[in-house]
C-alpha positions in Angstrom: 16.2 -34.9 16.4 17.4 -31.6 17.9 15.1 -30.2 20.6 15.1 -26.5 20.6 14.8 -24.5 23.9 14.8 -20.7 23.3 16.0 -20.1 26.9 19.1 -22.2 26.6 20.2 -22.2 23.0 21.7 -18.9 21.8 23.8 -17.7 19.0 27.2 -16.7 20.3 28.6 -13.4 19.1 32.1 -12.0 18.9 31.1 -9.3 21.4 31.7 -10.5 24.9 29.4 -8.1 26.7 26.4 -9.3 24.6 27.2 -12.9 25.4 27.5 -12.1 29.1 24.4 -10.0 29.5 22.1 -12.3 27.4 23.6 -15.5 28.7 25.2 -17.0 25.6 24.5 -14.5 22.8 21.6 -13.4 20.5 18.2 -15.1 20.7 16.9 -17.3 17.8 13.6 -16.6 16.1 14.8 -13.1 15.5 15.7 -10.8 12.7 18.8 -8.7 13.5 20.0 -5.7 11.4 23.7 -5.1 11.5 24.5 -1.8 9.8 27.3 0.7 9.6 29.8 2.5 7.4 32.6 1.0 5.4 35.4 -0.7 7.4 33.2 -0.7 10.5 33.2 -4.6 10.8 29.6 -5.4 10.1 30.4 -8.2 7.7 33.1 -9.5 9.9 30.7 -9.6 12.8 28.2 -11.7 10.9 30.6 -14.2 9.4 32.4 -14.7 12.7 29.0 -15.5 14.3 28.5 -18.1 11.6 31.9 -19.7 12.5 30.8 -19.8 16.2 27.5 -21.4 15.3 29.1 -24.2 13.5 31.6 -24.7 16.4 28.9 -24.7 19.1 26.3 -26.8 17.4 28.3 -29.0 15.0 26.3 -31.1 12.5 23.0 -29.7 13.8 23.9 -26.2 12.5 23.4 -24.8 9.0 24.5 -21.5 7.5 22.9 -19.8 4.5 24.6 -16.8 2.8 22.3 -14.7 0.7 24.9 -13.1 -1.6 23.6 -9.9 -3.3 26.9 -8.2 -4.0 29.4 -11.0 -4.6 30.9 -10.6 -1.1 30.8 -14.3 -0.5 32.7 -14.8 -3.7 35.9 -14.3 -1.7 35.9 -17.9 -0.7 39.6 -17.8 0.4 38.9 -15.3 3.2 35.7 -17.1 4.3 37.6 -20.4 4.4 40.9 -19.3 5.9 39.7 -16.7 8.3 36.2 -18.0 9.3 36.5 -21.6 8.4 33.4 -21.4 6.1 34.0 -23.7 3.2 31.3 -23.1 0.6 30.9 -26.1 -1.6 33.0 -28.4 0.6 31.1 -28.2 3.9 27.4 -29.3 3.4 26.5 -27.1 6.4 27.4 -23.9 4.5 25.4 -22.9 1.5 25.3 -19.8 -0.7 22.3 -18.5 -2.7 22.0 -15.5 -5.0 20.0 -12.6 -3.7 20.1 -10.0 -6.4 16.5 -9.2 -5.8 14.4 -9.2 -2.7 12.1 -11.8 -4.2 15.0 -14.2 -4.7 16.0 -13.7 -1.1 12.5 -14.2 0.1 12.2 -17.5 -1.7 15.6 -18.7 -0.5 14.6 -17.9 3.1 11.3 -19.7 3.0 12.9 -22.8 1.4 15.8 -22.9 3.9 13.6 -22.4 7.0 11.1 -25.1 5.8 14.0 -27.6 5.2 15.6 -26.7 8.6 12.2 -27.4 10.3 11.9 -30.8 8.5 15.4 -31.8 9.3 15.4 -30.4 12.9 18.4 -28.1 12.3 19.6 -24.7 13.6 19.8 -22.2 10.8 21.7 -18.9 10.5 20.9 -16.7 7.5 23.2 -13.9 6.5 21.8 -11.5 3.9 24.8 -9.6 2.5 23.6 -7.0 1.9 20.0 -5.9 1.7 21.0 -2.5 0.4 22.2 -4.0 -2.9 19.2 -6.3 -3.5 16.7 -4.7 -5.9 13.3 -6.0 -6.8 11.8 -7.5 -9.9 9.1 -4.9 -10.5 11.3 -1.9 -10.1 11.4 -1.0 -13.8 7.7 -1.6 -14.3 6.8 0.6 -11.3 9.1 3.4 -12.5 7.9 3.3 -16.1 4.3 3.4 -14.9 5.0 6.5 -12.7 6.8 8.2 -15.5 4.1 7.5 -18.0 1.4 8.8 -15.6 3.4 12.0 -15.0 4.1 12.6 -18.7 0.4 12.0 -19.5 -0.5 14.8 -17.0 2.2 17.1 -18.4 3.6 17.7 -15.0 6.9 19.6 -14.9 8.0 17.8 -11.7 8.1 14.4 -13.4 12.0 14.1 -13.2 11.8 14.6 -9.4 9.0 12.0 -9.0 11.0 9.5 -11.1 13.8 9.5 -8.6 11.4 9.1 -5.7 9.5 6.1 -7.0 12.0 3.2 -6.6 12.8 3.8 -2.8 9.1 3.9 -1.9 8.3 0.8 -3.9 11.4 -1.0 -2.6 10.5 -0.3 1.0 7.1 -1.9 0.5 8.6 -5.0 -1.1 11.1 -5.2 1.8 8.4 -5.0 4.3 6.5 -7.9 2.5 9.7 -10.0 2.6 10.4 -9.3 6.3 6.8 -10.2 7.2 7.1 -13.5 5.5 10.4 -14.1 7.3 8.9 -13.4 10.7 6.2 -15.9 10.1 8.6 -18.5 8.9 11.0 -18.3 11.8 8.4 -17.9 14.5 9.5 -20.1 17.5 12.1 -21.8 15.4 15.9 -22.0 15.9 16.5 -19.6 13.0 18.4 -16.3 13.2 18.5 -13.9 10.3 21.3 -11.3 10.1 20.6 -8.4 7.7 23.8 -6.5 6.7 22.9 -3.0 5.8 24.7 0.1 4.8 24.4 3.5 6.4 22.9 6.6 4.8 22.8 10.3 5.6 19.4 12.0 5.5 19.5 15.7 5.0 16.6 18.1 5.3 16.1 21.8 6.0 16.3 21.3 9.8 19.0 18.8 10.5 21.2 16.0 9.2 20.8 12.4 10.6 22.7 9.2 9.9 20.8 5.9 9.9 20.3 2.7 7.9 18.2 2.7 4.7 15.1 0.5 4.1 12.2 2.5 5.5 10.2 2.5 8.7 9.0 -1.1 8.1 12.5 -2.4 8.3 13.1 -0.7 11.7 9.8 -2.1 13.0 10.1 -5.7 11.8 13.6 -6.3 13.0 13.9 -7.5 16.6 17.4 -6.0 17.2 19.5 -3.4 15.5 23.3 -3.3 15.9 25.3 -0.3 14.7 29.0 -0.3 14.1 30.9 2.9 13.6 34.5 3.1 12.3 36.7 5.0 14.7 40.4 4.7 13.5 43.1 2.6 12.0 45.5 0.8 14.3 49.2 0.9 13.3 50.6 2.1 10.1 50.9 5.7 11.4 54.6 5.7 12.1 57.5 6.3 9.8 58.5 3.1 8.1 55.2 1.3 8.7 54.0 -0.3 5.5 50.7 -1.7 6.7 48.2 -1.1 9.4 47.6 -3.9 11.9 43.9 -3.4 12.5 41.0 -1.1 12.9 38.8 0.0 15.9 35.1 0.5 15.8 32.4 1.3 18.3 29.3 -1.0 18.6 25.9 0.3 19.8 22.8 -1.7 20.3 20.1 0.6 19.0 17.1 -1.7 19.5 16.6 -4.9 21.5 13.9 -6.6 23.4 16.1 -8.5 25.8 19.5 -6.7 26.0 20.1 -3.3 27.5 21.0 -0.5 25.1 24.7 -0.7 24.8 26.6 2.3 23.5 30.1 2.7 22.1 31.4 -0.7 23.0 35.0 -0.8 21.7 35.6 -3.4 19.0 39.1 -4.2 17.7 39.5 -5.9 14.3 42.9 -7.5 13.8 44.3 -7.5 10.3 47.0 -9.8 11.5 44.5 -12.6 11.7 42.9 -11.8 8.4 40.3 -9.4 9.7 38.8 -10.9 12.8 37.3 -9.3 15.9 39.9 -9.6 18.6 38.4 -11.1 21.7 41.6 -10.7 23.8 41.6 -6.9 23.7 37.8 -6.6 23.9 37.4 -7.4 27.6 40.1 -5.1 28.9 39.0 -2.3 26.6 35.4 -2.5 27.8 36.4 -2.9 31.4 38.5 0.3 31.2 35.6 2.2 29.5 33.2 1.2 32.3 35.6 2.2 35.0 36.4 -1.4 36.1 40.1 -1.0 35.1 41.6 2.2 36.4 44.5 3.8 34.5 47.6 4.8 36.4 50.8 6.6 35.3 53.1 5.0 32.8 50.4 2.9 31.1 49.7 0.7 34.0 46.2 -0.5 34.9 44.6 -2.0 38.0 41.3 -3.5 39.0 39.0 -1.0 40.9 38.7 -1.9 44.6 34.9 -2.2 44.5 35.2 -5.1 42.1 37.5 -7.1 44.3 35.9 -10.3 45.8 37.0 -13.0 48.2 39.1 -15.7 46.6 40.1 -13.8 43.5 43.5 -14.6 42.1 46.4 -12.6 43.6 47.7 -11.6 40.2 44.4 -9.8 39.5 45.1 -7.5 42.4 48.4 -6.3 40.9 48.9 -3.4 38.4 49.8 -4.6 34.9 50.4 -3.3 31.5 47.4 -3.4 29.1 49.0 -6.1 26.9 49.9 -8.3 30.0 46.3 -8.1 31.2 44.9 -9.1 27.7 47.2 -12.1 27.6 46.5 -13.2 31.2 43.6 -15.7 31.2 43.0 -15.4 35.0 42.9 -11.6 34.9 40.6 -11.6 31.9 38.2 -14.0 33.7 38.1 -11.7 36.7 37.3 -8.8 34.3 34.6 -10.9 32.7 33.1 -11.5 36.1 33.2 -7.8 36.9 31.6 -6.9 33.6 28.8 -9.4 34.4 28.1 -7.8 37.8 28.6 -4.2 36.5 26.2 -4.5 33.6 22.5 -4.2 33.9 20.9 -7.6 34.6 18.4 -8.3 31.9 15.1 -10.0 32.5 15.9 -12.8 30.1 18.9 -13.6 32.2 16.9 -14.1 35.4 14.1 -16.0 33.6 16.4 -18.3 31.7 18.5 -19.2 34.7 15.7 -19.8 37.2 13.1 -21.4 35.0 15.3 -23.9 33.1 17.8 -25.1 35.7 15.6 -25.0 38.8 18.7 -25.0 40.9 20.2 -22.5 43.3 22.5 -20.1 41.4 25.4 -18.1 42.7 24.8 -14.9 40.8 25.8 -11.5 42.2 23.5 -8.5 41.7 25.3 -5.6 40.0 27.2 -3.5 42.5 27.3 -0.7 40.0 25.0 -0.3 37.0 26.2 1.0 33.7 26.1 4.8 33.9 24.8 5.0 30.3 21.9 2.8 31.3 21.0 4.2 34.7 22.9 7.3 35.7 20.8 7.7 38.9 22.6 4.8 40.6 26.1 5.6 39.5 28.0 7.0 42.5 29.8 9.7 40.5 26.5 11.0 39.1 24.9 11.1 42.6 28.1 12.1 44.5 27.7 9.1 46.7 30.6 7.1 48.3 31.1 3.5 47.2 29.8 2.3 50.6 26.4 4.0 50.0 26.3 2.5 46.5 26.9 -1.0 47.8 24.1 -0.4 50.3 21.7 0.4 47.4 22.8 -2.8 45.7 22.3 -4.8 48.9 18.8 -3.5 49.2 18.0 -4.6 45.7 19.5 -8.0 46.3 17.4 -8.5 49.4 14.2 -7.6 47.6 14.9 -9.9 44.6 16.0 -12.6 47.0 12.7 -12.5 48.8 10.9 -12.7 45.5 12.9 -15.8 44.6 12.1 -17.5 47.9 8.4 -17.0 47.3 8.7 -18.5 43.8 10.9 -21.4 45.1 13.2 -21.1 42.1 16.7 -19.8 42.9 18.5 -17.7 45.5 21.4 -15.3 45.5 24.2 -16.1 47.9 
């Protein structure tokens, strides 16, 4: 029987910075909304997570796809790109979700079975925007009949407003049931949602649809924005080779609010998020990789550390860095120290292992998260910035000694 520990077991994502900051990936017992425009990679993100879950947990893992729009009907791409074999692999199941009630019943049955069998479960609802609800026609007809009986001239306008309001209430009911079912269980629910534009007399905003209850009940919200196509823009090119999107973490209880994290989707691999290019792209965006003339890049001096590979001290082309495992590992280490250290990271490391850890405190926090500490925002030299980090390290080190848990070296 699988013994679940929420501090150790995580769901790995295809976004390296999320895995680094939250020590392994997204937390279980959560509902995560993944929304964005067309071609942004939200479906790819979810199905690639399903592939990782089966790889990491083997026979203990199960994946349930709630198919509302026939997206899972493309079994060839699911099998060849993400290794999700519906009908052949007993760990991967598919259930219709044309209505919210159907999805609610499927979620409750799957979570109850996973609890009985002691399994880890990942549920992908693709997508909640398409799922209607059983009583939609009845609610609309009742509203129209009441308006017609009163002889109101505004009845056509009210008819168009009825279904979204009623649908939001049904969605809130379903999410409440889901939260109760997955409480303290190794179950993660991914809601794929579309993006919508809201226009009023004052401004125009872009957000996901589903009402305020959806934004309140979900634990984390991940937004993907399409940026551009890669390749196919030169004369003689027949096909593009991929797309680029930006990922933003709109809401989270354990992970800092990430903004505009570059995500590259490679069409050469059938439409997968490319992990090789992700780390160098993010490192360059955060100032860890500094650009030089002629398309050369080098590691910033404040991120050098004793014992680092000599090749990481050299300037290289971007493609060479992405294909160099040692260089990428150094960048991953720099991203870990340059990102804000979340509370769940410290808690999970110290409370579970009970062993001394060699973890470096961030020398430079993300300027988007804390501009006051960034040297360029404060016009401080790197030496002064390192002094601030050293003072923080000493204070947390003293707290660790009093608790008797773990120490920074």
